[in-house]
N, C-alpha and C positions, 0 to 999 in steps of 0.2 A: 496119047493125046494129052493126058493130065500132066505128064512131064513137060511137054512143050508149054502148056499154060503156066505151069510153075516157073519155068525159065523166063517167060515173057513178064510175069509179075515180078520175078527177082530182078530182071533187067530194069524195069521201070522204077522199082524201089531203090536199087543201087544208084541209078542216075539221079534221082531226087535227093537221096541221102548224101551223095558226095557234093551236090550243089549246096545243100545245107551245111555240109562240113566246111567247104570253102568259105561260105558266108561266115561261119563261126570262127574259122581261123583268121580271116581278115578283120572281123569285128573285134577280136581279141586285141588287135594292134591299133584299134581306133581309140578315141577319147570318150566313148559313150557306153558306160556299163549296162544300161538298159537294153541298148541295141544288141550287145553281146549276150545278155541273158536270153533274149528272144531267139537269137541265132543258135545258142547252145541247146536250148530246150528242143528246138526243131531238129537239130542234127542228132542229138542223142535219142530222141523218140523214134525217129525214122531208122536210126542205126539198129535199135532193138528189133523193130519189125523186119528189117532187112536180114539180120542174122537169124531170125526164126526161119526164114525161107532158106537160108544157106544150110542150116542144121537139118531142115526137112529134106533137102536134096542129098546131103551127106548120109543121112539115115537111110534114104531110099537106095543109095549106092550100096551101103553095107548090107542091107537086107535082100537085095536082088543081084548083087555082084555085077551090076551094069556100070562098069568103070568108065565107059564113054560119057555117061551122064555126069561124072565128076569133071571130066575134061570140059564138057560144054558149060557146066556151072562155073568153072574157073575162068573160061573165056568170056562168058556173059558178065560175070562179076567184074573182071579187070577192065573190059572194054567200057561197060556202062559207068563204072565209078570214075574212070579217067576222063571220059567225055563229059560227064556231069560236072566235074570239077572245072574243066577247061571252059565250058559254056558259062558257068557262074562267074568265073574270073573275068571273062570278056564283058559280061553284063555289068559287074561291079566296077570295072575300070571306067566305064562310061557314067555310072550313077553316083559314085561315092563323092560326097561333098561335105564340107565343114567338119564337124566332130567325127563323122562316120568315115572319113578318109583314112586310109592306112597311114600310120605315122602321126595322126593328129594328137594333140595334147588337150587336156581338159580346159 
């Protein structure tokens, strides 16, 4: 049961982390350094938490030889990071204006 809870938490963190990563990537190409600072702090902070859970899962696999857990972890990680990124891109395509638009200059 704990393994399932860890996968759910990992999935949620991965989803939010890649939303923040996409925000950070797009903000890097805007004309607003403050916006990028905010986005980069969010992305990197959540990345740290996310990878703590990935390492926890890998450690569990190594200590229990439950190799299917590694497969589940990889699937959850890949699915949630991809979908988080796609969702954030859709949101930002509708919201970016002015200096925060991709390709904007100062």
